[in-house]
SEVO-541404 format. One line per field, with one value per residue (C-alpha): residue number from 1; y, z, x. Coordinates in pm, whole numbers, plus 50000, padded with zeros to 5 digits. Each point is the difference from the previous one (the first is absolute). Example, Ala and Ser with C-alpha at 12.3 -4.5 7.8 and 13.67 -1.06 7.14 Angstrom:
2
seke = [1_2]
north = [49550_50344]
up = [50780_49934]
east = [51230_50137]
//
This chain:
353
seke = [1_2_3_4_5_6_7_8_9_10_11_12_13_14_15_16_17_18_19_20_21_22_23_24_25_26_27_28_29_30_31_32_33_34_35_36_37_38_39_40_41_42_43_44_45_46_47_48_49_50_51_52_53_54_55_56_57_58_59_60_61_62_63_64_65_66_67_68_69_70_71_72_73_74_75_76_77_78_79_80_81_82_83_84_85_86_87_88_89_90_91_92_93_94_95_96_97_98_99_100_101_102_103_104_105_106_107_108_109_110_111_112_113_114_115_116_117_118_119_120_121_122_123_124_125_126_127_128_129_130_131_132_133_134_135_136_137_138_139_140_141_142_143_144_145_146_147_148_149_150_151_152_153_154_155_156_157_158_159_160_161_162_163_164_165_166_167_168_169_170_171_172_173_174_175_176_177_178_179_180_181_182_183_184_185_186_187_188_189_190_191_192_193_194_195_196_197_198_199_200_201_202_203_204_205_206_207_208_209_210_211_212_213_214_215_216_217_218_219_220_221_222_223_224_225_226_227_228_229_230_231_232_233_234_235_236_237_238_239_240_241_242_243_244_245_246_247_248_249_250_251_252_253_254_255_256_257_258_259_260_261_262_263_264_265_266_267_268_269_270_271_272_273_274_275_276_277_278_279_280_281_282_283_284_285_286_287_288_289_290_291_292_293_294_295_296_297_298_299_300_301_302_303_304_305_306_307_308_309_310_311_312_313_314_315_316_317_318_319_320_321_322_323_324_325_326_327_328_329_330_331_332_333_334_335_336_337_338_339_340_341_342_343_344_345_346_347_348_349_350_351_352_353]
north = [78183_50225_50386_50063_49805_50186_50348_49907_49934_50351_50132_49833_50114_50346_49981_49889_50204_50251_50011_49879_49831_50010_50079_49943_50089_50147_50090_50181_50303_50338_50124_49919_49794_50342_49718_50006_50196_49875_50151_49798_49746_49868_49811_49705_50086_50340_49758_49648_49761_49805_49779_49733_49948_49957_50235_50207_50045_50316_50038_50290_50153_50247_50185_50091_50072_49781_50305_49697_49841_49705_49675_49889_50270_49778_49805_50299_49970_50239_50096_50168_50116_50163_50154_50051_50331_49901_49727_49780_49699_49849_49964_50333_49935_49832_49868_49851_49866_49850_50177_49823_50177_49944_50153_50303_50026_50084_50402_49994_49688_49845_49809_49785_49778_50048_50130_49725_50227_49801_50085_50201_50245_50120_50365_50226_49960_50162_49980_50170_49875_49770_49854_49798_49658_49624_50016_50221_50026_50077_49677_50057_50279_50277_50301_50234_50046_50042_50214_50274_49940_50168_49671_49860_49927_49640_50002_49608_49949_49679_49787_49709_50149_49794_50063_49873_49976_49835_49912_49868_49733_50095_50351_50152_49808_49977_50160_49669_49795_49863_50030_49939_50216_49942_50101_50033_50168_50048_50176_50284_50095_49633_49939_49690_49747_50010_49582_49880_50035_50322_50138_50143_50175_50019_50086_50286_50269_50074_49748_50187_50258_49904_49571_49794_49775_49732_49952_49705_49910_50037_49746_50021_50210_50270_49960_49932_49943_50115_49895_50318_50021_50118_50281_50125_50217_50174_50132_50083_49727_49996_49727_50111_49863_50033_50124_50077_50286_50145_49840_49929_50090_50018_49999_50147_50032_49885_49696_50215_49926_50034_50315_49904_50250_50016_50247_50100_50303_50088_50081_49849_50232_50351_50253_50213_50186_49808_49916_49684_49832_49706_49853_49695_49805_49872_49727_50056_50327_50167_50300_50341_49848_50128_49831_50183_49978_49963_50017_49870_50229_49798_49639_49984_50351_50004_50371_50076_50188_50046_49864_49935_49824_49700_50053_49764_49774_49927_50165_50310_50151_50154_50322_49855_50264_49885_50230_49830_49852_49599_49756_50170_49724_50065_49803_50009_49996_49983_50117_49769_50193_49872_49575_49950_49974_50166_49824_50142_49936_49869_50276_50116_50245_50282_50091_50357_50138]
up = [22552_49938_49979_50353_50152_49804_50049_50393_49948_49817_50338_50169_49796_50053_50358_49952_49812_50120_49615_49638_49886_49623_49964_50274_49918_50255_49985_50191_49732_50024_49638_49712_49768_49909_49732_49825_49734_49799_49688_49914_50038_49795_50146_49716_49932_50186_50050_50216_50051_50332_50150_50338_50074_49718_49937_49645_49935_49888_49818_50173_49827_50149_49843_50254_50092_50286_50063_50195_49889_50208_49806_50251_49874_49674_50092_50219_49972_49952_50188_49906_50161_49946_50242_49993_49838_49913_50115_50302_50032_50306_49835_50034_49886_49745_49840_49724_50238_49833_49658_49860_49783_49662_49733_50065_50210_50405_49938_49674_50016_49969_50258_49961_50185_50099_50309_50037_50065_50173_49991_50333_49821_49831_49916_49904_50080_49874_50037_50265_50066_49908_50227_49934_50266_50025_50274_50045_50394_50126_50045_49769_50165_49757_50209_49701_49894_49648_49754_49910_49650_49822_49791_49792_50157_49963_50059_50172_49924_50278_49996_50258_50246_50236_50423_50287_50392_50314_50337_50338_50169_50267_49898_50346_50045_50356_50146_49964_49783_49681_49725_49631_49671_49735_49675_49700_49712_49708_49650_50101_49708_50100_50292_49949_50081_49719_49967_50052_50277_49959_50207_50338_50188_50405_50191_50222_50135_49775_49749_49918_49823_49925_49851_49757_50302_49805_49930_50084_49782_50147_49935_49648_50217_50012_50384_50222_50361_50197_50277_50205_50412_50197_49997_49609_50125_50136_49611_49710_49802_49649_49672_49656_49675_49892_49668_49831_50177_50153_50124_49811_50290_50422_50251_50374_50351_50352_50168_50291_50378_50346_50178_50332_50287_50342_50241_50390_50226_50182_50302_50076_50251_50006_50087_49841_49695_49984_49667_49976_49756_49797_49863_49772_49665_49626_49859_49722_50049_49727_50048_50070_49852_50317_50314_50215_50409_50077_50304_50059_50085_50126_49893_49689_49827_49933_49952_49867_50292_49824_49722_49870_49735_50005_49988_49868_50285_49995_50293_50142_50238_50061_50220_50305_50226_50195_50036_50287_50354_49937_49767_49640_49669_49771_49680_49729_49622_49655_49735_49670_49872_49630_50043_50395_50089_50292_50289_50407_50329_50294_50199_50329_50314_50102_50365_50038_50406]
east = [93713_49635_49962_49885_50358_50190_49859_50031_50327_50044_49802_50285_50294_49841_50056_50310_50204_50247_50152_49956_50305_49991_50394_50249_50300_50225_50384_50248_50010_50183_50040_50044_50337_50173_50168_49682_49840_49687_49956_49671_49729_49757_49705_49952_49535_49851_49691_49968_49650_50089_49726_49993_50276_50172_50331_50039_50443_50017_50394_50217_50262_50274_50301_50246_50302_50174_50317_50213_50405_49904_49989_49790_49714_50012_49682_49774_49712_49676_49705_49726_49686_49669_49712_49678_49826_49699_49724_49835_50206_50168_50362_50155_50437_50045_50387_50176_50299_50302_50011_50318_50270_49896_50218_50226_50253_50011_50026_49783_49746_49629_49869_49720_49728_49645_49764_49666_49725_49735_49642_50011_50150_49666_50179_50223_50354_50311_50386_50178_50314_50273_50175_50351_50006_49971_49763_49673_50045_50364_50119_50295_50082_49877_49915_49874_49628_49830_50204_49694_49844_49729_49839_49758_49661_49805_49624_49934_49607_49984_49677_49952_50209_50071_49825_50183_49771_50136_49864_50235_49883_49892_49883_50178_50315_50147_50332_50221_49811_50028_49776_49876_49925_49758_50052_49756_50111_49709_49873_49866_49766_49830_50045_50080_50396_50168_49899_50460_50252_50183_50331_49928_50291_49886_50266_50084_50238_50309_49889_49697_50176_50385_50023_49889_49831_49879_49667_49716_49738_49611_49724_49795_49813_50258_49965_50392_50039_50302_50122_50140_50226_49900_50339_49811_49737_50262_50109_49859_49810_49905_49893_50143_49952_50341_50115_50340_50178_49714_49681_49647_49778_50132_49721_50205_49854_50019_49815_49820_50048_49762_49981_50198_49986_50007_50018_50166_49909_50252_49827_49695_49823_50067_49869_49656_50204_50300_50165_50093_50204_49953_50223_49933_50123_49887_50107_50224_50136_49739_50181_49790_49710_49757_49883_49662_49992_49621_49728_49698_49714_49653_49989_50151_50095_50415_50064_50359_50233_50338_50183_50406_50169_50164_50388_50300_49962_49664_49914_49818_49887_49597_49939_49650_49859_49785_49674_49827_50015_49948_50086_50096_50055_50202_50133_50253_49885_50193_49804_50065_50329_50128_50019_49933_49645_49847_50077_49819_50275_49853_49786_50103_50008_50105_49871_49933_50028]
//
């Protein structure tokens, strides 16, 4: 794939993106685990350099105590969280997950493991918390959040960072229609693909943030085309490069939708200057998006007459007020709003008497 083609995908991605997905670790978190006390966290090195899609394992050691007499807790794992404090890489959170106790006792022990650092970290990260648990999404029943700990930092130098782009086929997805996503990954430093088949997760809805959904391989040009059913267009879609416990890079977006609008006046013949409610709906129910009633002046000049916001039901009501005897021509106009494209209703006539 050439640089121009890749640049086109970047432009499309910029138009579709709802939110970057560098890291997503949802938890039903409420408060730190009162059983956990952390006395020290050590990172194996203060700096690391990473290139492309590689990840460098950096050792993490935690000295802590878990105050429990339940034998089940003897195998308690610890997870260490690091947040970005500097730099501009797309990853905002790194996790050293599932550290095992390697010395001492449950109440006074040492846990060790690694954080797999990607090039997309590219900046400075600082340890800010530790959490026990066998999973990171709350599926083990944990309702705790990180126990705060002011820990050390690591400076990450990332080079040849991967970049994601996506195009939707068709560009604007009709309601009730299936569609395809064409995802691409390439070296942001050279503008070229990496030249090998790479694992991408192209998924939607909860799989964008909660689980490891399983990857598919791109071709050697870094391209992966995936089909989605019509229902998927109404949820978050995403492309992920999955790392260990957090994404190396991710891109979330919502497919574009057409602006389909209809409007009908409550009366078609009224005395001049009578206010006439005009009721209508917009497909997809784009809540709180504006709808504008326009009136025709002369042969082709449309002027705004009134406005309303789309309700949760997708309905709206705008007000017409014919100002002269004879045919007053109106239409409802829906301007581009978020992922919904502009649309115009059929024109209609209210005759003033």
